[in-house]
N, C-alpha and C positions, 0 to 999 in steps of 0.2 A: 693535424699533421699538415704542413705546407707542402704542396706539390712542387717538384723541382722541374725546371725547364730542361728539355733535352738539349745536349750540345754535341758538337763534333767529337768523335772518338769515345763517346759514352758507351759502356757496356749495358745493354738493355735486356729485358725479357718481354715477350708478348703477353698481353693481357687478354687475348682471345685467340681462338683457332683461326687460321687462314688456310682452310682446307683446299682451296683451289691452288695453293702453292705447296701443299703437303706439309704445313707447319702448324704445330699445336701450341696452345696456351702454355707459357712457361719456356718456350724455346729461347735460347739465349743468342744474341747477336751483337754487332758493333755498328754504331752509326758512322757511315763513311762519307756522307755528303748531306748537306742541307739543300733540298730541292725547292722549297718554298716555305712560307710561314706555316709551321705546324706539320710539315711533311719532310720525311728523312729517308735517304737511301740506307738500308740496313743490310749488312752482310752477315750471313750465317755460315759458320764453318764447323767442321768436325774436330775431334780432339787431335787430329794430325795437321790441322790448319788448312785442310782442303775445303774451299767454298763450295756448298751445296745449294745455296740460294742467295740471290741479291735482288732486293725489290724496294719500292716506295712503300712507306708505312706511315700512317698518320700518328701524330703525337698521342692521340687518345688511346692508341692501341699498344703503347709502350710504358714500361716501368723501368726507371733508371735503377741499376743495381749499384750497391755500395760495398766496398771491402774494408773500410775503416770506420770507426765510430764517428758519429756526428758531432760537430762542435756545438758546445752549449751556448 
């Protein structure tokens, strides 16, 4: 399976705990800015849209989520 590059506004999940920010593996967020090659500003919000964390995360710590079938 080919790994997908992370892009602006991608919905992602963390692949590891970031306990110093009280975030756990699987936490879902949105890429809101590209800070550097392979480093992204990710916003984490609750079900009501209130942001509870926003921080720089390395691409290796992210998994892009998909909501539609992949094209063959």
